[in-house]
NUSE-319781 format. One record per atom (N, C-alpha, C, CB): residue number from 1; atom name; y, z, x. Coordinates in Angstrom, 2 decimals. Atoms other than C-alpha are relative to their C-alpha. Glycine has a CB too. Example, Ala and Ser with C-alpha at 12.3 -4.5 7.8 and 13.67 -1.06 7.14 Angstrom:
BEGIN
  num  atomo       c2       c3       c1
    1      N    -1.19     0.00     0.89
    1     CA    -4.50     7.80    12.30
    1      C     1.20     0.00     0.90
    1     CB     0.03     1.25    -0.99
    2      N    -1.19    -0.06    -0.82
    2     CA    -1.06     7.14    13.67
    2      C     1.09     0.73    -0.77
    2     CB     0.46    -1.42     0.41
//
This chain:
BEGIN
  num  atomo       c2       c3       c1
    1      N    -0.27     1.08    -0.75
    1     CA   -15.09   -31.82   -45.89
    1      C    -0.54    -1.04    -1.11
    1     CB    -0.71     0.01     1.52
    2      N     0.28     0.94     1.14
    2     CA   -15.05   -34.45   -48.87
    2      C     0.51    -1.83     0.11
    2     CB     0.86     0.78    -1.28
    3      N    -0.24     1.70     0.06
    3     CA   -14.43   -38.53   -48.03
    3      C    -0.75    -0.55    -1.03
    3     CB    -0.47    -0.84     1.33
    4      N     0.58     1.20     1.28
    4     CA   -14.83   -40.94   -50.77
    4      C     0.77    -1.24     0.59
    4     CB     0.59     0.38    -2.00
    5      N    -1.03     1.30    -0.04
    5     CA   -14.00   -44.68   -50.13
    5      C    -0.47    -0.84    -1.30
    5     CB    -0.17    -1.06     1.57
    6      N     0.42     0.79     0.77
    6     CA   -15.48   -45.83   -53.44
    6      C    -1.38     0.45    -0.55
    6     CB     0.07    -1.18     0.61
    7      N     1.03    -0.91     0.65
    7     CA   -18.20   -45.42   -55.62
    7      C    -1.17    -0.23     0.82
    7     CB    -0.31    -0.30    -1.57
    8      N     1.45     0.17    -0.99
    8     CA   -20.76   -46.96   -53.04
    8      C    -0.27     1.19     1.30
    8     CB     0.13    -1.67     0.89
    9      N    -0.28    -0.92    -0.86
    9     CA   -19.74   -44.13   -50.53
    9      C     0.56     1.04     0.44
    9     CB     0.15    -0.25     0.38
   10      N    -0.07    -1.39    -0.29
   10     CA   -19.52   -40.63   -49.26
   10      C    -0.24     0.71     0.63
   10     CB    -0.22     0.47    -0.39
   11      N     0.48    -0.06    -1.25
   11     CA   -19.43   -38.80   -46.90
   11      C    -0.26     1.93     0.07
   11     CB     1.27    -0.84     1.22
   12      N    -0.03    -1.17     0.47
   12     CA   -19.98   -34.75   -47.61
   12      C    -0.66     0.94     0.82
   12     CB    -0.44    -0.02    -1.18
   13      N     0.68    -0.78    -1.33
   13     CA   -20.67   -31.47   -45.06
   13      C    -0.13     1.47    -0.88
   13     CB     1.24     0.11     1.75
   14      N     0.73    -1.56     0.52
   14     CA   -23.52   -28.76   -46.22
   14      C     0.26     1.15     1.31
   14     CB    -2.10    -0.21    -0.27
   15      N     0.13    -0.61    -1.71
   15     CA   -22.98   -26.07   -44.14
   15      C    -1.05     1.07    -0.02
   15     CB     1.57     0.82     0.70
   16      N     1.91    -0.35    -0.29
   16     CA   -26.16   -24.42   -42.60
   16      C     0.18     0.70     1.04
   16     CB    -1.27    -1.35     0.42
   17      N     0.06     0.22    -1.24
   17     CA   -27.16   -23.84   -39.56
   17      C    -1.21    -1.11     0.13
   17     CB    -0.18     1.34     0.74
   18      N    -1.05     1.07    -0.35
   18     CA   -27.48   -26.66   -38.36
   18      C     0.77     0.22    -1.29
   18     CB    -0.57    -1.66     0.28
   19      N    -0.48     0.54     0.95
   19     CA   -24.64   -27.85   -40.43
   19      C    -0.26    -1.42    -0.94
   19     CB     0.90     0.04     0.45
   20      N     0.41     1.57    -0.09
   20     CA   -25.40   -31.56   -42.16
   20      C     1.19    -0.48    -0.47
   20     CB    -1.34    -0.58    -0.91
   21      N    -0.89     1.10     0.85
   21     CA   -23.33   -34.45   -42.91
   21      C    -0.54    -1.00    -0.24
   21     CB     1.13    -0.49     0.52
   22      N     1.14     1.30     1.17
   22     CA   -24.73   -36.27   -45.73
   22      C     1.09    -1.31     0.00
   22     CB    -0.35     0.71    -2.35
   23      N    -0.83     1.14     0.14
   23     CA   -23.48   -39.65   -45.74
   23      C    -1.11    -1.09    -0.74
   23     CB     0.66    -0.51     1.58
   24      N    -0.15     1.02     0.90
   24     CA   -24.21   -42.08   -48.44
   24      C     0.83    -1.49    -0.21
   24     CB     0.29     0.65    -0.78
   25      N    -0.41     1.48     0.20
   25     CA   -23.74   -45.96   -49.16
   25      C    -0.03    -0.99     0.89
   25     CB     1.13    -0.09    -0.34
   26      N     0.03     0.83    -1.03
   26     CA   -22.77   -48.60   -47.20
   26      C     0.98     0.13     1.23
   26     CB     0.12    -1.16    -0.55
   27      N    -1.40    -0.28    -1.30
   27     CA   -21.47   -47.64   -43.56
   27      C     0.48    -1.36     0.54
   27     CB    -0.58     0.95     1.63
   28      N    -0.17     1.53    -1.05
   28     CA   -19.86   -50.57   -42.29
   28      C     1.92    -0.24     0.36
   28     CB    -0.78    -1.89    -1.29
   29      N    -0.74    -0.05    -0.69
   29     CA   -16.63   -51.52   -41.00
   29      C     1.48     0.71    -0.77
   29     CB    -0.07    -1.29     0.54
   30      N    -0.68    -0.37     0.94
   30     CA   -14.44   -50.61   -44.40
   30      C    -0.12     2.09    -0.24
   30     CB    -0.64    -1.09    -1.25
   31      N     0.48    -1.71     0.36
   31     CA   -16.29   -46.82   -44.67
   31      C     0.18     0.29     1.39
   31     CB    -1.82     0.45    -0.68
   32      N    -0.37    -1.10    -0.97
   32     CA   -16.13   -45.82   -41.33
   32      C     0.70     0.74     0.73
   32     CB    -0.21    -0.01     0.46
   33      N    -1.54    -0.95    -0.64
   33     CA   -12.86   -44.83   -40.90
   33      C    -0.29     1.30    -0.89
   33     CB     2.02    -0.86    -0.49
   34      N     0.43    -0.88    -0.05
   34     CA   -14.22   -42.23   -43.48
   34      C    -1.40     1.17     0.43
   34     CB     0.33    -0.21    -0.62
   35      N     0.86    -0.83    -0.89
   35     CA   -17.04   -41.04   -41.32
   35      C     0.35     0.60     1.31
   35     CB    -1.01    -0.70     0.27
   36      N    -0.86    -1.08    -1.30
   36     CA   -15.02   -40.55   -38.23
   36      C     0.76     1.14    -0.82
   36     CB     1.47    -0.99     1.10
   37      N    -0.79    -0.96     0.24
   37     CA   -12.95   -38.12   -40.24
   37      C    -0.61     1.07    -0.63
   37     CB     0.98    -0.42    -0.63
   38      N     0.93    -1.21     0.12
   38     CA   -15.67   -36.50   -40.91
   38      C    -0.58     0.52     0.89
   38     CB    -0.88    -0.10    -0.68
   39      N     0.70    -0.25    -1.46
   39     CA   -17.14   -36.32   -37.49
   39      C     0.90     0.60     0.64
   39     CB    -0.47    -1.20     0.86
   40      N    -1.21    -0.82    -0.48
   40     CA   -13.42   -35.36   -36.25
   40      C    -0.30     1.49    -0.40
   40     CB     1.46    -0.53    -0.71
   41      N    -0.18    -0.96     0.77
   41     CA   -13.56   -32.20   -38.84
   41      C    -1.21     0.85     1.11
   41     CB    -0.25    -0.33    -1.80
   42      N     0.86    -0.80    -1.09
   42     CA   -17.19   -31.12   -37.21
   42      C     0.53     0.18     1.73
   42     CB    -1.45    -0.85     0.01
   43      N    -0.40    -0.84    -1.36
   43     CA   -15.80   -31.26   -33.67
   43      C     0.52     0.70     0.24
   43     CB     0.37    -0.27     0.75
   44      N    -1.10    -1.38     0.12
   44     CA   -13.15   -29.34   -34.66
   44      C    -0.73     1.85    -0.40
   44     CB     1.22    -0.53    -1.63
   45      N     0.68    -0.94    -0.15
   45     CA   -15.75   -26.88   -35.50
   45      C    -0.33     0.52     0.79
   45     CB    -0.59    -0.04    -0.32
   46      N     0.67     0.20    -1.51
   46     CA   -17.59   -26.82   -32.29
   46      C    -1.15     0.56    -0.11
   46     CB     0.72     0.64     1.26
   47      N     2.08    -0.27     0.28
   47     CA   -21.34   -26.30   -33.90
   47      C    -0.21    -0.54     1.44
   47     CB    -1.20    -1.33    -1.63
   48      N     1.40     0.64    -1.30
   48     CA   -23.94   -26.50   -30.96
   48      C    -0.22    -1.03    -0.38
   48     CB    -1.60     0.68     0.18
   49      N     0.49     1.28    -0.04
   49     CA   -25.39   -28.86   -32.81
   49      C     0.33    -0.10    -1.66
   49     CB    -1.70    -0.21     0.66
   50      N    -0.63     1.02     1.17
   50     CA   -24.80   -30.85   -36.13
   50      C    -0.75    -1.03    -0.25
   50     CB     1.31    -0.61     0.29
   51      N     0.82     0.48     0.65
   51     CA   -27.27   -32.37   -38.23
   51      C     0.91    -1.40    -1.41
   51     CB    -0.84     1.51    -0.52
   52      N    -0.81     1.19     0.46
   52     CA   -26.33   -36.11   -39.70
   52      C    -0.86    -0.80    -0.72
   52     CB     0.64    -0.82     1.11
   53      N     0.86     0.49     0.86
   53     CA   -28.30   -36.92   -43.08
   53      C     0.05    -1.08    -0.59
   53     CB    -0.14     0.63    -0.72
   54      N    -0.56     1.79     0.48
   54     CA   -28.24   -41.01   -43.43
   54      C    -1.76    -0.43    -0.45
   54     CB     0.93    -1.43     1.95
   55      N     0.79     0.36     0.67
   55     CA   -31.16   -41.22   -45.79
   55      C    -0.10    -0.51    -1.20
   55     CB    -0.46     0.59     0.06
   56      N    -0.09     0.02     1.10
   56     CA   -29.32   -42.17   -48.25
   56      C     1.29    -1.09     0.31
   56     CB     0.06     1.41    -0.75
   57      N    -0.62     1.03    -1.40
   57     CA   -27.51   -44.97   -45.92
   57      C    -0.43    -0.91    -0.69
   57     CB    -0.58     0.01     1.74
   58      N     1.03     1.20     0.50
   58     CA   -28.40   -48.54   -47.36
   58      C     0.75    -1.19     0.64
   58     CB    -0.19    -0.21    -1.86
   59      N    -0.58     0.77    -1.31
   59     CA   -26.58   -50.54   -45.11
   59      C     1.14     0.80     1.51
   59     CB     1.02    -1.23    -0.86
   60      N    -1.04    -0.74    -1.14
   60     CA   -25.01   -49.95   -41.81
   60      C     0.25    -1.48     0.77
   60     CB    -0.85     1.53     1.24
   61      N    -1.05     0.77    -1.11
   61     CA   -22.97   -52.66   -39.68
   61      C    -0.05     0.18     1.15
   61     CB     1.26     0.21    -0.08
   62      N    -0.35    -0.33    -1.50
   62     CA   -22.14   -53.08   -36.02
   62      C     1.24     1.33     0.13
   62     CB     0.66    -1.58     0.76
   63      N    -0.85    -0.68     0.27
   63     CA   -18.96   -51.09   -36.79
   63      C    -0.27     1.63     0.34
   63     CB     0.23    -0.36    -1.26
   64      N     0.26    -1.09     0.51
   64     CA   -20.62   -48.01   -38.44
   64      C    -1.36     0.06     1.14
   64     CB    -0.15     0.02    -1.77
   65      N     1.35    -0.50    -0.84
   65     CA   -23.84   -48.04   -35.55
   65      C     1.18     0.40     1.19
   65     CB    -1.57    -1.44     0.49
   66      N    -0.74    -1.02    -0.93
   66     CA   -20.44   -47.84   -33.25
   66      C     0.99     1.17    -0.13
   66     CB     0.61    -0.64     0.69
   67      N    -0.91    -1.13     0.34
   67     CA   -19.16   -44.92   -34.88
   67      C    -0.87     1.07     0.73
   67     CB     0.30     0.27    -1.74
   68      N     0.90    -0.11    -0.05
   68     CA   -22.86   -43.98   -34.59
   68      C     0.12     0.85     1.54
   68     CB    -0.66    -1.21    -0.35
   69      N    -0.07    -0.26    -1.49
   69     CA   -22.56   -44.04   -30.80
   69      C     0.66     0.99     0.70
   69     CB     0.44    -0.94     0.52
   70      N    -0.86    -0.78    -0.27
   70     CA   -19.65   -42.95   -30.63
   70      C     0.26     1.52     0.21
   70     CB     0.48    -0.32    -0.61
   71      N     0.48    -1.50     0.70
   71     CA   -20.74   -39.69   -31.99
   71      C    -0.65     1.09     1.10
   71     CB    -1.34    -0.31    -1.25
   72      N     0.57    -0.88    -0.54
   72     CA   -23.42   -38.87   -30.36
   72      C     0.20     0.20     2.01
   72     CB    -1.40    -0.34    -0.61
   73      N    -0.48    -0.13    -1.20
   73     CA   -21.67   -39.39   -26.76
   73      C     1.13     0.45     0.02
   73     CB    -0.03    -0.96     0.64
   74      N    -0.58    -1.32     0.45
   74     CA   -19.23   -37.17   -27.90
   74      C    -0.48     1.81     0.14
   74     CB     0.01    -0.30    -1.32
   75      N     0.74    -1.10    -0.19
   75     CA   -21.19   -34.60   -28.16
   75      C    -1.05     0.43     0.91
   75     CB    -0.38     0.10    -0.88
   76      N     0.82     0.34    -1.33
   76     CA   -23.45   -35.46   -25.31
   76      C     0.96     0.67     1.02
   76     CB    -0.26    -1.78     0.33
   77      N    -0.40     0.27    -0.80
   77     CA   -20.77   -35.32   -23.09
   77      C     0.99     1.98    -0.52
   77     CB     0.53    -1.80     0.12
   78      N    -0.12    -0.72     0.34
   78     CA   -19.52   -31.83   -24.62
   78      C    -1.03     1.38     0.07
   78     CB     0.32    -0.53    -0.75
   79      N     1.39    -1.13     0.05
   79     CA   -23.42   -29.99   -24.17
   79      C    -0.07     0.21    -1.40
   79     CB     0.17     1.65     0.86
   80      N     0.80    -0.27     1.60
   80     CA   -23.97   -30.23   -28.06
   80      C    -0.71    -1.00     0.05
   80     CB     0.84     0.02    -1.52
   81      N     1.11     0.72     0.76
   81     CA   -26.23   -32.01   -30.12
   81      C     0.14    -0.94    -1.40
   81     CB    -0.87     1.08    -0.35
   82      N    -0.42     0.90     1.51
   82     CA   -25.89   -34.73   -33.21
   82      C    -1.21     0.07    -0.19
   82     CB     0.73    -1.65    -0.13
   83      N     1.55     0.63     0.90
   83     CA   -29.39   -34.99   -34.97
   83      C     0.42    -0.76    -0.82
   83     CB    -1.01     1.01    -0.91
   84      N    -0.31     1.17     1.70
   84     CA   -29.52   -38.23   -36.95
   84      C    -1.29     0.03    -0.70
   84     CB     0.39    -2.08     0.28
   85      N     1.69    -0.58     0.66
   85     CA   -32.32   -36.82   -39.10
   85      C     0.30     0.15    -1.56
   85     CB    -0.66     1.90     0.72
   86      N     1.00     1.05     0.54
   86     CA   -33.67   -38.00   -41.88
   86      C     1.00    -1.29     0.20
   86     CB    -0.58     0.30    -1.77
   87      N    -0.58     0.89     0.29
   87     CA   -32.87   -41.51   -41.74
   87      C    -0.32    -1.71    -0.60
   87     CB     0.49     0.16     0.89
   88      N     0.18     0.99     0.85
   88     CA   -32.99   -44.68   -44.32
   88      C    -1.02    -1.24     1.13
   88     CB     1.73    -0.52    -0.62
   89      N     0.66     1.16    -0.49
   89     CA   -35.67   -47.35   -43.32
   89      C     0.66    -1.50     0.18
   89     CB    -1.04    -0.10    -0.84
   90      N    -0.92     1.49    -0.40
   90     CA   -32.96   -49.88   -43.22
   90      C     0.96     0.14     1.16
   90     CB     1.05    -0.52    -1.30
   91      N    -0.57    -0.39    -1.20
   91     CA   -30.92   -48.12   -40.99
   91      C    -0.74    -0.15     1.63
   91     CB     0.25     1.37    -0.32
   92      N     0.71     0.03    -1.21
   92     CA   -33.89   -47.25   -38.61
   92      C     0.14    -1.96     0.33
   92     CB    -1.86     0.81    -0.30
   93      N    -0.08     1.07    -0.49
   93     CA   -34.35   -50.90   -38.74
   93      C     0.89    -0.86     0.88
   93     CB    -0.12    -0.35    -0.70
   94      N    -1.36     0.18    -0.56
   94     CA   -30.77   -51.83   -38.11
   94      C     0.54     0.57     1.60
   94     CB     0.85     0.68    -1.06
   95      N     0.64    -0.45    -0.89
   95     CA   -30.92   -49.57   -35.16
   95      C    -0.60    -0.19     1.14
   95     CB    -0.44     0.25    -0.33
   96      N     1.20     0.90    -0.53
   96     CA   -33.86   -50.75   -34.04
   96      C     0.45    -1.56     0.77
   96     CB    -1.00    -0.34    -1.44
   97      N    -0.19     1.27    -0.83
   97     CA   -32.77   -54.19   -33.19
   97      C     1.15     0.33     0.61
   97     CB     0.11    -1.39    -0.75
   98      N    -1.31    -0.30    -0.24
   98     CA   -29.48   -53.04   -31.92
   98      C    -0.91     0.45     1.68
   98     CB     1.01     1.34    -1.28
   99      N    -0.25    -0.78    -1.48
   99     CA   -31.56   -51.46   -29.01
   99      C     0.35     1.88     0.31
   99     CB     1.43    -0.83     0.57
  100      N    -0.22    -1.18     0.54
  100     CA   -30.28   -47.91   -30.22
  100      C    -0.79     1.40    -0.34
  100     CB     0.35    -0.38    -0.85
  101      N     0.83    -0.83     0.93
  101     CA   -33.16   -45.92   -31.83
  101      C     0.00     1.72     1.00
  101     CB    -1.89    -0.96    -0.23
  102      N    -0.05    -0.93    -1.14
  102     CA   -33.91   -43.91   -27.93
  102      C     1.27     0.85     0.31
  102     CB    -0.25    -0.78     1.15
  103      N    -1.08    -0.49    -0.51
  103     CA   -30.37   -43.47   -27.30
  103      C     0.60     0.90    -1.02
  103     CB     0.84    -1.03     0.45
  104      N    -0.93    -0.89     1.33
  104     CA   -29.36   -41.85   -30.85
  104      C    -1.25     1.06    -0.13
  104     CB     0.45    -1.12    -1.92
  105      N     0.48    -0.74    -0.17
  105     CA   -32.26   -39.92   -30.40
  105      C    -1.14    -0.23    -1.67
  105     CB     1.04     1.13     0.45
  106      N     1.67     0.54     1.36
  106     CA   -34.82   -41.73   -33.59
  106      C    -1.07    -0.33     0.68
  106     CB     0.12    -1.64    -1.12
  107      N     1.45     0.40    -0.57
  107     CA   -38.42   -41.58   -33.68
  107      C    -0.25    -0.26    -1.87
  107     CB    -1.21     1.57     1.16
  108      N     0.61     0.45     0.98
  108     CA   -40.68   -42.69   -36.57
  108      C     0.01     1.31    -1.18
  108     CB    -1.42    -0.54     0.54
  109      N     0.18    -1.17     0.29
  109     CA   -41.05   -39.19   -37.99
  109      C     1.20     0.80    -0.81
  109     CB    -0.34     0.52     1.16
  110      N    -1.51    -0.84     0.99
  110     CA   -37.13   -38.70   -39.14
  110      C     0.30    -1.21    -0.67
  110     CB     1.73     0.72     1.01
  111      N    -0.63     0.72     0.94
  111     CA   -37.22   -41.94   -41.08
  111      C    -0.99     0.28    -1.54
  111     CB     0.09    -1.68     0.61
  112      N     0.64     0.03     1.46
  112     CA   -37.53   -41.82   -44.95
  112      C    -0.53    -1.85    -0.34
  112     CB     1.50     0.67    -1.33
  113      N     0.49     1.00     0.65
  113     CA   -39.12   -44.82   -46.85
  113      C     0.63    -0.24    -1.22
  113     CB    -1.23     0.15    -0.15
  114      N    -0.62     0.22     1.38
  114     CA   -37.10   -46.23   -49.69
  114      C    -0.74    -0.88    -0.60
  114     CB     1.39    -0.45    -0.04
//
């Protein structure tokens, strides 16, 4: 699965244990559709643990944050674990402002410093 919303955004699945969904670029209202598609593909696979690498995300808006929250809720409802790590410092700052760090399971050890 490889989705591209232009030169500044990409979603790529790396198979492994756990599989890793690597997200790069600006995660916003325009690109969130591609992330949703990537997450749908992972949901259908049924992996008990999935990691999302957000270290290459340079910006996230409220729509992008909403996608992460919805995905985390869905995985939890299915007794599965969606781990968001590593996370760029910019994304972490936005998540902190929104008050969602604890819910998304992000702590300081998960943050990359760009």
